[in-house]
C-alpha positions as CSV (number, residue, x, y, z in Angstrom):
1,X,38.6,-25.0,8.6
2,X,39.0,-21.1,9.1
3,X,37.2,-19.7,12.2
4,X,35.2,-17.6,9.7
5,X,34.1,-20.5,7.5
6,X,33.0,-22.4,10.5
7,X,31.1,-19.2,11.8
8,X,29.7,-18.8,8.3
9,X,28.3,-22.7,8.4
10,X,27.2,-22.5,11.7
11,X,25.0,-19.6,11.0
12,X,23.7,-21.1,7.6
13,X,22.8,-24.3,9.7
14,X,21.3,-22.5,12.4
15,X,19.1,-20.4,9.9
16,X,18.0,-23.7,8.3
17,X,17.2,-24.8,11.6
18,X,15.2,-21.9,12.3
19,X,13.4,-21.9,9.1
20,X,12.4,-25.3,9.1
21,X,11.3,-24.8,12.9
22,X,9.2,-21.6,11.5
23,X,7.8,-23.9,8.8
24,X,6.4,-26.4,10.7
25,X,4.8,-24.0,13.3
26,X,3.2,-22.2,10.2
27,X,2.2,-25.6,8.8
28,X,0.8,-26.8,12.1
29,X,-1.4,-23.3,12.1
30,X,-2.4,-23.9,9.0
31,X,-3.8,-27.3,9.8
32,X,-5.5,-25.9,12.8
33,X,-7.1,-23.3,10.6
34,X,-8.4,-25.8,8.3
35,X,-9.6,-28.3,10.9
36,X,-11.6,-25.3,12.5
37,X,-13.0,-24.4,9.6
38,X,-14.1,-27.9,8.7
39,X,-15.5,-27.9,12.0
40,X,-17.4,-24.4,11.7
41,X,-21.1,-24.5,10.4
42,X,-21.2,-22.7,7.2
43,X,-23.1,-19.4,7.4
44,X,-24.2,-17.2,4.5
45,X,-23.6,-13.8,3.6
46,X,-27.4,-13.1,3.0
47,X,-28.9,-10.1,1.3
48,X,-29.3,-7.3,4.2
49,X,-26.3,-8.4,6.0
50,X,-23.8,-5.7,7.2
51,X,-20.1,-6.7,7.5
52,X,-17.7,-4.6,9.6
53,X,-14.0,-5.3,9.4
54,X,-10.8,-3.7,10.9
55,X,-7.1,-4.7,10.4
56,X,-3.9,-3.7,9.0
57,X,-3.4,-2.6,5.4
58,X,-0.1,-2.2,3.3
59,X,0.1,0.5,0.3
60,X,3.0,-0.7,-1.9
61,X,3.4,1.7,-4.7
62,X,5.0,0.6,-8.2
63,X,8.6,1.5,-8.8
64,X,9.5,4.6,-10.8
65,X,6.7,6.7,-10.3
66,X,7.3,9.5,-12.8
67,X,9.9,11.4,-14.3
68,X,11.3,14.6,-13.1
69,X,14.1,15.4,-15.6
70,X,17.6,16.7,-14.7
71,X,18.3,18.7,-11.5
72,X,21.1,21.0,-11.1
73,X,22.9,20.3,-7.9
74,X,25.2,23.0,-7.9
75,X,29.1,22.7,-7.9
76,X,28.9,21.6,-11.5
77,X,26.9,18.3,-10.6
78,X,23.6,17.5,-12.5
79,X,21.4,14.8,-11.5
80,X,20.3,13.2,-14.9
81,X,17.3,11.5,-15.9
82,X,15.7,11.7,-12.3
83,X,12.6,10.1,-11.3
84,X,10.4,10.0,-8.3
85,X,10.2,6.8,-5.8
86,X,7.3,6.6,-3.4
87,X,8.2,4.4,-0.4
88,X,5.5,1.7,1.2
89,X,3.6,2.2,4.1
90,X,1.3,0.2,6.6
91,X,-1.8,1.8,8.5
92,X,-5.1,0.6,10.0
93,X,-8.0,-0.2,7.8
94,X,-11.7,-0.5,7.9
95,X,-14.2,-2.0,5.6
96,X,-18.1,-1.8,5.7
97,X,-19.7,-4.2,3.3
98,X,-23.7,-4.4,2.6
99,X,-24.9,-7.3,0.9
100,X,-27.5,-6.0,-1.7
101,X,-28.2,-9.5,-2.7
102,X,-26.9,-12.9,-1.6
103,X,-23.9,-12.6,-4.4
104,X,-23.6,-8.8,-4.9
105,X,-22.6,-6.3,-2.2
106,X,-21.3,-2.7,-2.1
107,X,-18.1,-2.2,0.1
108,X,-16.3,1.1,1.3
109,X,-12.6,1.1,2.3
110,X,-11.6,3.7,5.0
111,X,-8.0,3.8,6.8
112,X,-6.2,6.2,8.9
113,X,-3.6,8.3,7.2
114,X,-0.8,6.6,5.3
115,X,2.6,8.4,5.2
116,X,5.3,8.0,2.3
117,X,8.7,9.5,1.9
118,X,9.3,10.7,-1.8
119,X,12.7,10.4,-3.3
120,X,14.4,11.3,-6.3
121,X,16.6,9.1,-8.2
122,X,18.9,9.8,-10.9
123,X,22.6,9.5,-12.1
124,X,25.5,11.9,-11.1
125,X,28.5,11.1,-13.2
126,X,27.7,7.7,-13.9
127,X,26.9,6.9,-10.4
128,X,23.0,6.2,-9.1
129,X,22.2,8.6,-6.5
130,X,18.9,8.7,-4.3
131,X,17.9,11.8,-2.3
132,X,14.6,12.3,-0.3
133,X,13.1,15.3,-1.4
134,X,10.2,15.5,0.9
135,X,7.0,13.2,2.4
136,X,3.1,13.3,2.1
137,X,0.1,11.8,3.8
138,X,-3.0,10.6,2.0
139,X,-6.4,9.1,2.5
140,X,-7.5,6.4,0.1
141,X,-11.2,5.8,0.5
142,X,-12.2,3.2,-2.0
143,X,-15.7,2.4,-3.0
144,X,-16.3,-1.0,-4.6
145,X,-19.2,-3.3,-6.0
146,X,-18.5,-6.9,-5.0
147,X,-19.4,-10.4,-6.3
148,X,-19.1,-13.2,-4.0
149,X,-18.9,-16.6,-5.6
150,X,-19.9,-18.7,-2.7
151,X,-22.0,-16.6,-0.2
152,X,-23.2,-19.9,1.9
153,X,-19.7,-21.5,2.4
154,X,-17.2,-21.3,5.0
155,X,-14.5,-19.7,2.7
156,X,-16.1,-17.2,0.7
157,X,-14.0,-15.3,-2.4
158,X,-15.0,-12.5,-3.9
159,X,-13.9,-9.9,-6.6
160,X,-14.5,-6.3,-6.5
161,X,-14.5,-3.2,-9.2
162,X,-14.8,0.3,-8.0
163,X,-13.3,3.9,-7.7
164,X,-10.6,5.4,-5.4
165,X,-10.7,8.9,-4.2
166,X,-7.0,10.0,-2.6
167,X,-6.9,12.9,-0.4
168,X,-3.1,14.4,-0.4
169,X,-2.1,16.5,2.6
170,X,0.5,17.4,5.2
171,X,3.3,17.5,2.4
172,X,6.8,18.4,3.9
173,X,10.2,18.9,2.1
174,X,13.5,17.8,3.1
175,X,16.7,19.9,4.1
176,X,18.3,18.5,0.6
177,X,15.3,20.2,-1.2
178,X,15.8,23.2,0.7
179,X,19.3,23.4,-0.1
180,X,18.0,23.4,-3.9
181,X,15.6,26.5,-3.0
182,X,12.6,24.0,-3.1
183,X,10.7,25.3,-0.2
184,X,7.4,23.2,-0.6
185,X,5.7,20.6,-2.6
186,X,1.9,20.2,-3.2
187,X,0.4,16.7,-4.6
188,X,-3.3,17.2,-6.1
189,X,-5.8,14.9,-5.0
190,X,-6.6,11.7,-7.4
191,X,-9.6,9.6,-8.6
192,X,-9.2,6.4,-10.5
193,X,-10.4,3.0,-10.8
194,X,-9.7,0.0,-8.1
195,X,-10.3,-3.8,-8.8
196,X,-10.3,-6.1,-5.6
197,X,-9.5,-9.9,-4.9
198,X,-10.4,-11.2,-1.7
199,X,-11.9,-13.9,0.7
200,X,-13.7,-14.4,3.9
201,X,-13.2,-17.3,6.2
202,X,-16.4,-17.5,8.4
203,X,-16.0,-18.9,11.9
204,X,-18.3,-19.1,15.1
205,X,-21.3,-18.1,12.8
206,X,-20.7,-14.3,12.6
207,X,-16.9,-13.7,13.0
208,X,-14.7,-13.7,9.9
209,X,-11.1,-13.3,9.0
210,X,-10.5,-11.4,5.4
211,X,-7.3,-11.0,3.4
212,X,-7.8,-9.1,-0.1
213,X,-5.5,-7.5,-2.7
214,X,-6.3,-4.1,-4.1
215,X,-4.8,-2.3,-7.3
216,X,-5.6,1.2,-7.1
217,X,-4.9,3.9,-9.9
218,X,-3.3,7.0,-8.1
219,X,-2.0,9.6,-10.0
220,X,-1.0,13.2,-9.0
221,X,0.1,16.2,-10.2
222,X,3.1,17.5,-8.4
223,X,3.7,21.3,-8.0
224,X,6.7,23.1,-6.4
225,X,7.2,26.3,-4.6
226,X,10.4,27.4,-5.3
227,X,12.7,30.4,-3.7
228,X,14.2,32.5,-6.6
229,X,16.4,35.1,-5.3
230,X,14.3,35.5,-2.1
231,X,11.0,35.8,-3.9
232,X,8.8,32.6,-3.5
233,X,7.3,31.3,-6.7
234,X,4.4,28.9,-6.1
235,X,2.6,26.4,-8.3
236,X,5.4,25.4,-10.5
237,X,4.6,22.5,-12.4
238,X,7.0,19.3,-12.5
239,X,7.8,17.7,-15.9
240,X,5.5,14.7,-15.2
241,X,3.0,13.4,-13.0
242,X,3.6,11.2,-9.7
243,X,2.1,7.6,-10.6
244,X,2.0,5.5,-7.5
245,X,-0.7,2.9,-8.5
246,X,-0.1,0.9,-5.7
247,X,-1.0,-2.6,-4.7
248,X,-2.9,-2.5,-1.4
249,X,-2.7,-5.5,0.8
250,X,-5.1,-5.8,3.8
251,X,-5.5,-8.5,6.6
252,X,-8.8,-8.0,8.8
253,X,-10.8,-9.5,11.4
254,X,-14.8,-9.0,11.1
255,X,-18.1,-9.5,12.2
256,X,-21.6,-9.5,10.5
257,X,-24.5,-7.8,11.7
């Protein structure tokens, strides 16, 4: 057997062993959580209760975030059928929930700024090319009305529907953009609907672990500032909107008051 083949098989076996060990640890952790949940007394989310949560959230935008058209790259090269791509980011998130009734609550999601790179992807001479054109930061405060299915259970699932308002700021352009005489980008603020699915796992009476998934409608107009023979022209509209429409995943620790 060749040394390379032996090494590949050996690495594969070690990867399987590592994966098996990891699955065993995750299985043990899940069993401990279930056992702790069964042992913990059920405590209700009652009307008038405040629930404060904090943790981490990831914003995962949809792929292909809007068409840009053809871009002249100079030297006879053209980026054909280009479109925006916005990458994901993770940040600190906070949630404040007030129980209006035993089953109904109002919730606001806040966060520290998320930062996203904005890429331009297209085709040049038959080859796919991706180039970074800039970056932006945003804050996505979201207000939702929630329905809690089992407010007196240890495991408490809920759904929510509301509105999101996204503020964009600190936009910057890359050297690639400056080489194309693009000196600045600006994203307009956005508002749209937001849907939520989540669950609280209550332990030690007033403490809980929460996981939720949200879909947010975030769509923004992108405006450019370009250098035309030394004159800066601002507010140039792009061919299409930037459609981010992300999934937002949050894992938080909370306390009831």
